[in-house]
LOZA-706388 format. One line per 10 residues: number of its first residue (from 1); their letters; for each residue z negated, y negated, x of C-alpha. Coordinates in pm, whole numbers, plus 32768, in hexadecimal, padded with zeros to 4 digits. Each point is the difference from the previous one (the first is absolute). Layout:
REM LOZA-706388
NUM) A) Z,Y,X; ...
***
This chain:
REM LOZA-706388
1) MLSTMQDAPL) E560,D3C5,E8C2; 7F8C,8153,8081; 8030,808B,815B; 80EF,8119,8055; 7EF4,80C2,80BD; 7FA0,8163,7FA8; 7EA9,8033,7F69; 7F8B,8129,80D0; 7E91,805C,7FC2; 7F0A,7FDE,811C
11) SIAHLLRHGS) 7F48,814C,7FF7; 7F1C,80DC,80D2; 80F8,811D,7FC7; 8105,7F39,80BE; 7F0D,7FCF,8122; 7FB9,8176,7FFD; 8171,8060,8004; 8050,7EFE,810A; 7EE0,804D,80E9; 8022,817A,7FED
21) TVHGDAEVVT) 8174,7FF8,8050; 805F,7ECC,80C9; 7EB5,800E,80BD; 7FCB,8176,7FE7; 7FAA,8020,8173; 7ED8,7F10,7FE5; 7EB4,80B1,7FDF; 7EA8,7FED,7F6A; 7EF6,8077,80F1; 7EAB,8065,7F78
31) WTDSGARRVS) 7EDB,801C,80F1; 7F2B,8139,7FDD; 7ED6,8096,80B6; 80FB,80C7,80CE; 80FE,7EEF,804A; 8133,7F7A,7F51; 80B4,8096,7ED3; 8168,7F87,7FD7; 80ED,7FEE,7ED9; 8155,7F57,800B
41) YAQVGRRCAA) 8068,7F10,7EEE; 8110,80F9,7FA2; 7EF3,8109,7FCD; 7F2F,7F05,7F3D; 8128,7FCD,7F15; 801F,8175,7FBF; 7E8A,8027,7FCA; 8002,7ED8,7F11; 8107,80AF,7F2B; 7F2E,813C,7FF9
51) LAHALRGLGV) 7EC9,7F3B,7FA2; 80BB,7F53,7EE5; 8065,8150,7F6E; 7E9A,8079,801E; 7F74,7ECD,7F53; 80FD,8023,7EE6; 7F71,815C,7FCD; 7EA4,7F69,7FDF; 806B,7F1F,7EE4; 805C,7EC7,80C3
61) TGDERVATFM) 8132,7FA8,7F33; 7FDA,7E89,7FC9; 7F20,7EEC,8081; 7ECE,80DE,8029; 7F18,7F92,8114; 7FF0,80E0,8132; 7ED6,7FA0,80D5; 7FC3,803A,8172; 7EA9,802B,809E; 8079,801E,8161
71) WNNSEHLEAY) 8000,7F8D,8168; 813A,7F74,80A4; 80DC,812F,8041; 815B,808A,7FC0; 7FA4,8098,7EAD; 7F83,7EAB,7F8F; 814E,7F6B,806A; 80B1,810B,7F31; 7F31,7FA0,7ECF; 804C,7E90,8041
81) LTVPSMGAVL) 8173,8047,7FEB; 8010,811A,7F02; 7F27,7F83,7EE4; 80AB,7EAE,7FC2; 815A,8091,8045; 7FDA,80FD,7EE6; 7F98,7EEE,7F0C; 7E89,803F,800C; 7EF7,7F0E,8084; 7F47,8032,8148
91) HTLNIRLFPE) 7E8E,7FA6,7FF8; 7F57,7FED,8153; 7E8D,8045,7FD0; 7F1A,7F56,80F7; 7F34,8115,80A4; 7EEB,7F0A,8058; 7FB0,7F85,7EA4; 7EA9,8044,7F70; 800B,8136,7F21; 7FDD,7F3A,7EBE
101) QLVHVANHAE) 8120,7F1C,806B; 80DB,812C,8054; 7FC1,8091,7EA6; 8049,7EAF,7F60; 8151,7FC8,80A9; 807B,8166,7FD0; 7FAC,7FF8,7E8E; 807F,7E9D,7FD3; 814E,805A,809E; 8008,8148,7F3A
111) DHVIIVDPTL) 8055,80D5,812D; 80AB,8148,7FA3; 8011,80A2,815A; 7F33,7FC6,813C; 807A,8068,815A; 7ED9,8024,80EE; 7FD1,8054,816F; 7F12,8127,8040; 7F0D,7F2F,80CE; 7FD4,7F11,7EDA
121) IPLLAPQLPQ) 7FAC,810A,7EFC; 7E87,7FC9,802C; 8034,7E97,7F8D; 80E5,8051,7EDB; 7F71,8146,7F75; 7EB7,7F73,7F77; 80C2,7EFB,7F39; 8109,80E7,7F6D; 7F3A,805A,7EC4; 7FFA,7E8D,7FA6
131) LTTVKHVIVT) 8179,7FCA,802C; 806F,8020,7E99; 817C,7FFC,8028; 8032,80D2,813B; 80AC,814E,7FBC; 8065,806E,815E; 7F70,7FE3,815F; 80E3,804D,8128; 7F57,8048,814D; 80DB,7FBC,812F
141) GTSTAGLEAP) 803D,8126,80E4; 7FF8,8172,7FA5; 7E9C,8027,7F7E; 7F3F,7F69,7EDF; 7ED7,7FF0,80EE; 7F14,8092,7EFF; 8032,7EE8,7F04; 7F78,8064,7EAC; 808F,7F22,7EF3; 7F6C,7FCB,7EA5
151) AGVQVHTYEG) 8092,80A6,7ECD; 8159,7F7F,7FA6; 805A,7FA1,8166; 80E4,80DF,80D0; 7FEB,8009,817C; 8134,803A,80DB; 8056,7FFF,816F; 8102,7F02,8070; 80CB,80F2,80D1; 7FE9,810D,7EF6
161) LIEGQPEEFD) 808A,7F13,7EF9; 812E,7F8D,80C7; 8054,8153,809A; 8145,8085,7F71; 804E,7EBC,7F47; 8160,7F6E,8021; 802C,7F0C,8120; 80D9,7F18,7F33; 7F99,7F35,7ED1; 80C8,7F2F,7F0B
171) WPEVDERSAA) 7F37,7EC1,8023; 8011,7F3C,7EB9; 8080,7E9E,7FE6; 7ECB,7F31,7FB1; 7FD9,7E98,7F93; 7FAF,7F3F,813F; 7EF5,7F41,7F42; 7F4C,8139,7F90; 7EBA,806F,809F; 801F,80B6,814C
181) AMCYTSGTTG) 7E9D,7FFF,8087; 7EAA,7F76,7FB9; 7ED5,7FA5,80D4; 7EAB,7F83,7F95; 7F4C,7EE4,80AD; 7ED2,805B,80D2; 7F0F,7F88,7EF5; 7F22,7F1A,80CF; 7FB7,7F47,7EBD; 7FF7,80CE,7EBE
191) DPKGVVYSHR) 80D3,8132,7FBB; 813F,8030,80CD; 8132,7F74,7F52; 8155,80AA,7FFD; 813A,7F64,8095; 8147,80A7,7F9E; 8128,7FDE,80EC; 8168,8020,7F88; 8123,80A7,80B2; 8096,7EA6,802A
201) SIYLHSMQVC) 7EC7,7F64,8093; 7FD0,811C,80FA; 816F,7FF5,8068; 7FFC,7E88,803A; 7EAF,8012,80AF; 8089,8111,80E7; 811D,7F1A,8063; 7F05,7EF1,805E; 7F3A,80F5,80D9; 8141,802D,80C8
211) MSDGPNLGQG) 804F,7E8A,8017; 7FDE,7F46,8149; 7F14,7F00,7F64; 7F2A,811F,7F7E; 7F7B,8137,80B1; 8163,8031,8085; 7FFA,817C,7FE5; 813B,808D,809F; 80BE,8145,801F; 7F86,8039,8162
221) DRALAVVPQF) 7E91,7FDA,7FA6; 7EF9,810D,7FF3; 7F0E,7F6D,7F03; 7E94,806B,8008; 7F7F,7FDA,7E9C; 7E87,7FF1,802A; 7FD8,7F2C,7EC7; 7FBC,8103,7EEE; 810E,8061,7F0B; 7F00,7FBC,7EEE
231) HAMSWGLPYA) 7FD1,7E99,807B; 8111,7F20,7F6D; 8108,810F,8035; 7FBE,800E,8177; 8083,7E9B,800D; 815B,807D,7FA0; 803B,80B8,8149; 8062,8156,7F71; 8114,7F73,7F23; 807A,7F07,8104
241) AFMIGASLLM) 800D,8110,810B; 80D8,80DB,7F22; 80DF,7ED4,7FB7; 803B,7F9E,816C; 7FDC,8152,80AE; 7EC0,7FBD,80C4; 7F33,8138,8049; 7EA3,800F,7F6B; 7EC6,806D,80B8; 7EEB,806C,7F11
251) PDRFLQPAPL) 7E9B,802A,8084; 7F82,80D2,7ED9; 7E80,8002,800E; 7FF1,7FB2,8174; 7FB3,7E8E,7FE7; 7EE5,7FED,80FD; 804B,7F49,8147; 800C,813A,80DB; 8106,80CB,7F3D; 80C0,7EC3,7FAB
261) AEFIAAERPT) 801D,7FA9,8171; 806F,8163,804A; 8105,7FF0,7EEB; 8087,7EB6,8086; 8016,8085,8164; 80AF,813F,7F90; 80F7,7F7A,7EFE; 803C,7EA3,808E; 8023,7F22,7ECE; 80B1,7EB4,802A
271) FAAAVPTIWQ) 7F64,7F61,7ECB; 7EB8,8036,7F48; 7F43,7F76,7ED5; 7E8E,8001,7FA4; 7EDB,7F22,7F9B; 7F42,7F46,8114; 7EDA,80F4,800C; 80E6,811B,8072; 8082,7F33,8125; 7EA7,7F81,805A
281) GLHLYLEQHP) 7F85,8166,8018; 812F,806B,80CB; 7FD8,7EDB,80EE; 7E93,8053,8046; 805A,816F,8036; 8118,7FAF,80F2; 7F14,7F2F,80D1; 7F39,813B,804E; 8115,8104,7FDE; 814D,7F70,8077
291) QDISSMQEVL) 8139,8092,7F60; 816E,7FA9,801E; 805A,7F2D,7ECF; 8116,7F44,80B4; 8107,8077,7F07; 7F73,7F20,7EEF; 80B9,7EB8,7FFB; 7F60,7F70,7EC9; 7EE1,804D,7F13; 7FF6,7F6F,7EA2
301) IGGAAVPPAL) 7EA1,7FA1,7F92; 7FA4,7F95,7EA1; 7EFA,803D,7EF7; 7F14,7F08,80A7; 8019,7EE6,80FC; 803F,806D,8166; 7F08,7F75,80FF; 80C6,7F3E,8108; 7F35,80B3,810A; 8092,814D,7F8A
311) MHAFEDEHNV) 8162,7F75,8009; 7FD3,7F8B,8167; 7F57,8146,8069; 8128,80D2,7F90; 80F9,7F0D,8097; 7F4E,7FD4,814E; 7F7A,8160,8038; 8109,80DA,7F59; 8135,7F21,7FEB; 8007,803C,7E88
321) SVLHAWGMTE) 8058,7EDF,7F1A; 7F28,7FDC,7EC8; 80BE,7F8F,7ECC; 7F19,7F5E,7F01; 805C,8022,7E90; 7F74,7FB5,7EA9; 8027,80BF,7EBD; 7F4C,80BC,7EEE; 8033,8126,7F14; 808D,7F0C,7F02
331) TSPLGSVARP) 810E,7F8B,80F4; 8083,815A,8061; 7F60,7F8B,80F6; 80E0,7F2D,80E1; 7FB7,7E8F,7FC8; 8022,7F52,8151; 8034,8061,816D; 7F99,7F2F,812D; 813C,7FF3,80CD; 8002,7EAC,80AA
341) PVDATGEAMW) 8130,7F1B,7FFF; 80F6,805B,8113; 7FBD,7EBE,80C1; 7E81,801B,7FF6; 7F59,803B,8150; 7EA5,7FF8,8099; 7EE0,7F8F,7F26; 80E9,7FA0,7EE4; 808A,8161,7FF9; 7EA2,8096,7FF5
351) KYRYSQGRFP) 7F9C,7F17,7EE3; 811D,808E,7F31; 7F9F,8164,805D; 7E94,7FC8,7F9C; 8073,7F97,7EA5; 8045,80F3,7EE3; 816E,7FB7,8033; 8133,7F73,7F59; 8072,805D,7EA3; 8157,80A6,7FE5
361) ASVQARLVDD) 8104,7F75,7F12; 7FA1,80F9,7EF1; 7E93,7F94,7FEE; 7FBB,7EAB,7F6C; 7EA9,7F70,8049; 7F33,7ED5,7F99; 7E9A,7F82,801F; 7F33,7F92,7ED5; 7EBB,7F39,8015; 7EC5,8025,7F2D
371) EGKVVPNDGK) 8090,7F18,7EF9; 813A,80D2,7FD5; 80E2,7F0D,80B9; 8106,8076,80FA; 7FB2,7F6C,8157; 8105,7FB1,810C; 8067,80F0,8115; 7F94,7F14,8112; 7F29,80EB,80CF; 7EC7,7F3F,7F96
381) SIGELEVRGP) 7FD7,8010,7E88; 7F31,812C,7F94; 802E,80CB,7EC4; 8008,815B,7F6D; 813E,80BC,805B; 80E4,8062,7EE1; 8140,80CA,8030; 8126,8087,7F3B; 8135,80CB,8051; 80C1,8143,7FBE
391) WITASYYGVD) 7EF4,80E0,809B; 7ED1,7F43,7F78; 7F4D,8091,7ED1; 800B,7F3A,7EBC; 7EDD,80BA,7F5E; 7F12,8126,8028; 803D,814F,7F5B; 7F50,8020,7EB0; 7F08,7EE7,804B; 7FE9,7E9E,7F7D
401) AADKFDDGWL) 7FC9,7F2B,8136; 8095,7EB2,7F99; 7F14,7F48,80EB; 80B2,809F,8129; 8149,7F58,7FAA; 806C,7E97,7FDC; 8140,7FBB,7F3E; 80C5,8118,80AA; 7F4F,7FE4,8151; 7F0C,8100,808C
411) RTGDVGTITP) 7EB1,7F68,805D; 7FA7,80AA,8148; 7E97,7F8D,8025; 804F,7F94,8165; 7FC4,7E9A,806E; 80B9,7F4B,8115; 8116,7F16,8067; 817C,8016,8020; 80C2,7F3B,8105; 8144,7F47,7FB1
421) DGYLALSDRT) 80C1,8117,80AF; 7F62,8109,7F22; 7EE5,8097,80CF; 7EC6,806E,7F4D; 7EA7,7FD4,8098; 7EEC,809F,7F2F; 7E9D,7F85,8025; 7F5A,80F7,7F14; 7FF3,80B7,7EB6; 7F89,7F1F,7EE5
431) KDIIKSGGEW) 7ECB,80DA,7FD8; 7FB3,7FFE,8177; 8015,7E8D,804D; 7EAC,7F76,8068; 7FB1,7EB8,7F51; 7F06,7F4D,80DC; 7F8C,7E9D,7FBD; 813A,7FB4,7F39; 80E6,807C,8116; 80BC,8149,8020
441) ISSVDLENAV) 7FC5,80F2,811D; 8102,8110,8039; 7F5B,8154,8030; 8145,807D,809D; 8005,7EEF,8108; 7E95,8047,8058; 8042,8177,8015; 8125,7FC7,80EC; 7F2E,7F1C,80DA; 7EDD,80F6,8011
451) MGHPSVAEAA) 80E9,8124,8050; 8085,7F36,8123; 7EB9,804A,80B8; 803D,811B,80F8; 7EC7,80BE,7F92; 8052,7FFE,7E8B; 80B0,812B,7F66; 8000,7F8A,7E95; 7F7C,7EE0,7F34; 8003,7FA1,7E91
461) VIGVPDEKWD) 7F86,7EB7,7F6D; 7F77,7FBD,7EA4; 7F5E,7ED5,7F5B; 7E8F,8017,7FA9; 7F2F,7F10,7F29; 7F61,7ED7,80AE; 7F10,7F09,7F5B; 8087,7ED3,80BC; 8174,804B,8027; 803D,80E7,7ED2
471) ERPLVAVVFR) 809A,8108,80E6; 7FFE,804F,8173; 80BC,810B,80C4; 7F62,814C,805E; 80A6,80CF,810F; 7FE8,817C,7FF9; 8059,8060,8166; 8041,8148,80B4; 7FD5,7FF6,8179; 80CD,80DB,80E6
481) EGSDATVADV) 7F5B,813A,8081; 7F37,7FB8,813A; 7FFB,7E88,7FC6; 7EBE,7F40,803C; 807C,7EC3,7F54; 7F2A,7F5C,7EF4; 8052,7F3A,7EC9; 7F86,7ECA,80B7; 8106,8042,810B; 8110,8012,7EF7
491) QAFLADKVAK) 7F86,7EC4,7F56; 800D,7F4B,814E; 8160,808A,8034; 806A,7F60,7EB7; 7F75,7EA8,8057; 814C,7F72,807B; 80DA,80CC,7F15; 7F8E,7F91,7EA6; 7F7A,7EBD,7F71; 7E8A,7FD8,8037
501) WQLPENWAVV) 7FB4,8000,7E8A; 80BB,814A,7FDC; 7F36,80AF,810F; 7F54,8130,7F5E; 7E88,8012,8012; 7FDC,814A,7F3F; 8050,8142,80BD; 7FDA,8174,7FBE; 804E,810A,8104; 8093,8135,7F54
511) QEVPKTSVGK) 8080,8151,8077; 8146,7FDA,7F42; 809D,7F04,7F15; 8034,80B6,7EB3; 816C,8030,7F9D; 80B7,8011,7EB5; 80D9,8127,7F9B; 8127,7F64,80B9; 7F47,7FA2,813E; 7FAD,7E93,7FBC
521) FDKKRIRSDY) 7EA5,7F6E,803A; 7F34,8044,7EC5; 7F54,7EB0,7FD1; 7F8D,805F,7EA4; 7F2A,810F,809D; 7F80,7F19,8112; 7F92,7F07,7EF4; 7F54,8119,7F43; 7F4F,8075,813D; 7F8B,7E9C,8040
531) QDGALTVTRL) 7F80,7FD3,7E9E; 7F4D,8152,800E; 7F58,7FA8,8148; 80B8,8116,80B8; 8072,7F15,8116; 7F17,7F92,8115; 8059,7E8F,801D; 7FB9,7F30,8134; 7FFD,7E88,7FC6; 804D,7F31,8135
***
């Protein structure tokens, strides 16, 4: 027996039509060096139509890939909406990839057009001669900024292309399971791998971003999207905002603590999203340069574990609630969100909030041990996290990576526990767990404990070889400016916070913890620096 329900496709074009009409008064605000630049969602809709006509004229007639090499701004939002809606595929290029990785992903995806911001031309231009499939480069604004493209590549200005184009477009009816956008992993191990999102997966994911057990984005929100649009689709915020009618605040290239604080004070977001390092930097800045950030009710933090000390600092000093979440490029990225049960209070409530959160109904999760057996969700049994669901990738684009999947489940590489009521607590990445004397030490737990010291700005922990114990932890620590604390002080601080056998004896004071292209601690580079003798290690 079949249902009587209509089979209406879930498409980005529908989000575009809905957001630009029903929520036409909402706005996208882009921060510039001279203040805010505003465009209403109704205007975005008209500009999207003009851009679609322009791209048709450049030969984008099917599922050609249109890449973006851009900051978070209103033109990037227009590309987000236009390219999938016209039946093409959006490819968000990570501006922080190494040059050889950028060339690899652009050629692997077979990008036909690249839209680039003028300030990023110095990063893109040297690689253009190696991009074998690119035929057009569109520079946002009204000038090509002196970009000289190789033979066979035409350069256009964004505003020049859309000027005079019709402000209505007959958006095609696309298969909801067809490709809408693609994003490559950050490539911390091997070449970046492509994840291709469908119209259906993005639509369903957008609904979850607006759910009360998720980020709970609402019509009245002003959402500050600090998380880059090239990083896991800006965690789904642009599409969800257009779905629900929340205004979007885009920081463009002004991601440093000072302009970010100014942007927050001026535009008064109610909700924000970024990786922990952004909020750590903002917190340190606000200590010395107070700004009014009282409008922010909640900040979503993912990409890496949030130090509890940072959660309490924002709550106690700024009355801003930190919402911990877990996800990855392969999960669109929303996997779990740490909203505690409604009846949880006090320490129990904080324990839930420290976790990576609870899985929504659409994300199934399980833990698998080293022998391939599924372990119980009892909050104690440890295993590698595997997930599946309608916005979880089932493969990588054009790459055989069978070892990353297990009978229809995505192997995440994260290790942890799941409670009977569905809360995930991650202890580490499989490659970052420190195996010492037959026991496991969580580098994440140690990092959180170290960053609880009031003089510590950042800390990353890796395992280093040890003749007696196989591996022991090494802490790369950044002290706050003006601090006179020593590594011995921090070790003493840890004495009653971690088990004695987990207490690190290897320490290296560094100016900055190296970051990956998406702002996570780059432990691969720390290991390399250690092996090359580039770290000055103190053994206590």
